KEVEXKOL-702294 format. One record per residue: residue in one letter; x, y, z of N, C-alpha, C in turn. Coordinates in steps of 0.02 Angstrom, whole numbers, padded with zeros to 5 digits, always signed. Atoms other than C-alpha are relative to their C-alpha. Example, Ala and Ser with C-alpha at 12.3 -4.5 7.8 and 13.67 -1.06 7.14 Angstrom:
<nodes>
a+00045-00059+00000+00615-00225+00390+00045+00060+00000;s-00042-00059-00003+00684-00053+00357-00039+00055+00037;
</nodes>
This chain:
<nodes>
m-00068+00023-00016+00019+00566-02995+00004-00009+00075;l-00015+00015-00067+00066+00485-02836+00058+00043+00025;q-00052-00048-00021+00166+00612-02734+00003-00006+00076;f-00013+00003-00075+00244+00599-02558+00011+00072+00021;n-00009-00067-00028+00241+00754-02447+00066+00007+00037;k-00061-00015-00036+00383+00838-02354+00005-00037+00068;e-00001+00032-00067+00332+00760-02190+00024-00073-00007;l-00024+00067+00013+00358+00584-02261+00075+00002-00018;d-00069-00008+00019+00520+00641-02341+00047+00009+00062;y-00039-00013-00057+00587+00708-02177-00001-00060+00049;a+00003+00057-00038+00528+00551-02084+00050-00053-00028;l-00052+00046+00029+00629+00443-02203+00071+00026+00007;q-00070-00025-00009+00781+00557-02189+00021-00011+00074;l-00010+00012-00070+00767+00543-01998+00018-00076+00012;l-00011+00073-00009+00755+00352-02007+00067-00021-00031;c-00062+00016+00032+00901+00342-02127+00061+00019+00048;v-00054-00019-00046+01011+00437-02004+00001-00041+00063;l+00003+00041-00062+00947+00344-01853+00027-00070-00010;d-00022+00068+00018+00987+00180-01943+00078-00004+00004;e-00072-00003-00002+01171+00237-01945+00027+00011+00070;v-00023-00016-00069+01177+00287-01760+00016-00067+00033;k-00024+00061-00030+01275+00159-01662-00043-00018+00064;t+00040+00021-00057+01189+00055-01528+00022+00038+00064;n-00009-00037-00062+01168+00145-01360+00021+00072-00010;q-00010-00071+00009+01196+00316-01441-00062+00031-00026;c+00063-00037+00017+01063+00449-01476+00020+00052-00052;l-00009-00053+00052+01035+00574-01614-00037+00060+00029;s+00028-00062-00023+01002+00754-01563-00046+00027-00054;l+00047-00025+00049+00844+00811-01655+00015+00067-00018;r-00014-00071+00016+00897+00994-01641+00060+00001-00048;q-00057-00001+00044+01064+00956-01721-00018-00026-00069;f+00023+00029+00066+00984+00848-01858-00041+00056-00038;s+00039-00049+00034+00861+00991-01895+00044+00057-00027;q-00045-00049+00024+01003+01116-01908+00042-00023-00060;d-00041+00030+00055+01110+01002-02018-00040-00005-00061;r+00043+00010+00062+00963+00970-02137-00038+00062-00021;g+00038-00059+00014+00886+01142-02131-00075-00011+00003;i+00070+00014-00013+00722+01076-02069-00024+00030+00064;s+00031-00031-00057+00609+01166-01949+00000-00051+00062;f-00004+00041-00060+00642+01097-01773-00071-00019+00025;l+00069+00014-00024+00457+01111-01728-00037-00051-00043;f+00029+00047+00051+00404+01021-01886+00031-00069+00011;l-00034+00060-00012+00531+00887-01851-00023-00034+00065;q+00026+00026-00065+00468+00868-01673-00067-00036-00011;r+00068+00029+00014+00293+00833-01738+00006-00069-00037;i-00012+00064+00036+00360+00697-01854+00027-00054+00048;a-00031+00046-00051+00467+00619-01713-00054-00023+00048;r+00057+00018-00046+00312+00621-01601-00043-00056-00029;k+00038+00053+00033+00215+00520-01727+00038-00068+00000;l-00041+00057+00000+00359+00398-01748+00006-00033+00069;r-00008+00026-00067+00381+00382-01561-00064-00033+00024;q+00063+00024-00021+00196+00356-01527-00016-00066-00032;n+00017+00064+00035+00192+00215-01652+00057-00052+00008;g-00053+00049-00020+00347+00127-01578+00055-00009-00051;i-00051+00003+00050+00466+00165-01721+00065+00026+00027;i-00058-00026-00035+00586+00273-01621-00017+00009+00073;k+00011-00017-00069+00616+00310-01441+00047+00055+00018;s-00042-00058-00019+00689+00456-01347+00024-00009+00072;t-00021-00001-00067+00790+00482-01192+00015+00073+00016;q-00008-00069-00023+00804+00642-01091+00073+00008+00025;g-00067-00014-00032+00959+00727-01022+00049+00032-00049;a-00054-00031+00042+01121+00808-01087+00020-00046-00056;c-00020+00045+00055+01162+00652-01187-00059-00034-00032;g+00063+00028+00026+00982+00621-01234-00007+00013-00076;g+00020-00007+00067+00903+00608-01403-00042-00055-00022;y+00043+00050+00031+00823+00484-01521+00042-00059-00025;m-00029+00061+00028+00861+00305-01571-00057-00042-00026;l+00049+00047+00027+00771+00171-01669-00026-00048+00056;d+00033+00044-00048+00649+00065-01569-00034-00061-00039;k+00028+00052+00041+00593-00049-01716+00050-00018-00054;d-00043+00024+00053+00688-00154-01841-00028+00027-00067;l+00028-00031+00060+00667-00061-02007-00013-00051-00054;k+00018+00057+00045+00660-00233-02095-00076-00017+00007;k+00069+00017-00018+00487-00248-02013-00045+00060-00010;l+00040-00057+00012+00424-00075-02061-00008+00011-00073;s+00011-00012+00072+00343-00056-02229-00011+00069-00017;l+00013-00068+00021+00329+00102-02331-00074+00018+00011;k+00072-00013-00014+00138+00084-02319-00011+00015+00071;q+00008-00014-00070+00151+00078-02131+00023+00072+00017;l-00031-00066-00016+00263+00233-02126-00048+00055-00030;i+00046-00046+00028+00145+00325-02243-00062+00012+00047;e+00061-00003-00041-00004+00284-02130+00017+00030+00068;i-00022-00028-00058+00094+00335-01976+00004+00078-00008;i-00010-00076+00012+00135+00509-02052-00067+00027-00024;d+00055-00034+00031-00021+00541-02156-00071-00029+00018;g+00066+00027-00015-00158+00429-02089-00014-00053-00053;p+00020+00055+00041-00251+00292-02185+00015+00016-00072;y-00024-00006+00066-00183+00260-02356-00055-00011-00051;a+00046+00010+00057-00293+00281-02515+00026+00046-00054;v-00022-00040+00060-00255+00345-02688-00048+00059-00012;v+00050-00054+00001-00417+00446-02681-00037-00003+00065;d+00035-00006-00062-00512+00509-02533-00062-00046+00011;c+00060+00038-00008-00669+00410-02568+00014-00073+00019;l-00015+00067-00017-00575+00250-02538+00027-00011+00070;k-00023+00002-00071-00514+00292-02363-00055-00033+00041;s+00045+00037-00042-00590+00183-02229-00044+00052+00034;g+00046-00043-00032-00745+00261-02157-00032+00056-00041;c+00027-00050+00045-00775+00372-02306-00053-00035-00045;l+00055+00031+00043-00942+00337-02389-00016+00056-00051;c+00016-00047+00058-00956+00420-02560-00071-00015-00024;p+00069+00013+00025-01138+00441-02610-00001-00017-00073;k-00001+00017+00074-01088+00422-02792+00037-00063-00017;s-00044+00058+00016-00984+00264-02777-00033-00052-00039;k+00034+00052+00040-01120+00153-02852-00010+00020-00073;v+00008-00023+00070-01135+00260-03007+00063+00028-00030;c-00059-00027+00019-00961+00324-03016+00040-00050-00045;q-00035+00045+00051-00872+00252-03169+00073-00012+00016;t-00072+00014-00015-00697+00271-03099+00013-00033+00068;h-00009+00030-00068-00730+00203-02922+00032-00069-00005;k-00032+00067+00008-00693+00023-02978+00073+00003-00025;i-00069-00009+00026-00537+00079-03072+00046+00019+00056;f-00042-00022-00052-00468+00174-02925+00005-00051+00057;k+00000+00053-00053-00515+00032-02805+00053-00052-00023;k-00050+00044+00026-00405-00086-02914+00069+00029+00009;i-00064-00036-00005-00264+00040-02921+00021+00002+00074;n-00015-00009-00070-00274+00069-02735+00023-00067+00033;s-00016+00067-00027-00270-00117-02695+00070-00021-00021;s-00069+00018+00028-00118-00148-02807+00053+00040+00033;l-00052-00047-00027-00022+00003-02744+00009-00014+00074;a-00003+00012-00074-00063-00032-02561+00039-00066+00012;e-00038+00064-00003+00001-00213-02587+00077+00013-00013;y-00072-00016+00020+00162-00148-02669+00032+00036+00058;l-00032-00040-00054+00195-00020-02534+00006-00037+00062;d-00001+00038-00058+00163-00145-02401+00059-00051-00003;n-00056+00043+00012+00302-00255-02477+00066+00032-00002;v-00066-00035+00001+00432-00119-02484+00016+00018+00076;k-00023-00014-00069+00528-00117-02320+00047+00057+00004;i-00043-00060-00007+00612+00041-02256+00075-00020-00002;a-00070+00022-00003+00774-00054-02224+00025-00012-00072;d-00023+00009+00070+00781-00104-02408+00010+00063-00038;l-00008-00067+00033+00756+00078-02465+00065+00031+00025;i-00058-00030-00029+00896+00134-02349+00063-00030-00026;k-00059+00037+00022+01016+00001-02407+00018+00008-00075;e-00012-00005+00074+00997+00036-02593+00045+00056-00016;
</nodes>
């Protein structure tokens, strides 16, 4: 079963709230973590990944915080998954750079490859903005 982890869940929650923040205003990560009952340190790691990939930006100071730096209409669910979790694949042997010694004789390799391709295409077509607006 396809299952998303807490880190992706919290990243989506953060993006949902940041999408509601008015232009030129910032969101306090500490306040967000307290409001949602999420570990501040865990949330900082998520925010760092998002910031390093140009999804959000931060400002320092008393009125500092986080804001969106990318249009969520241009961010796919697949991209977000890969920012948070690394390369996407339904099974580890399909991740780029992974060479399974059994792939030539494995009966399920071709099946998972088809599933992986279809699911990756679907996730790439789902935009975060569309998920938030639903």
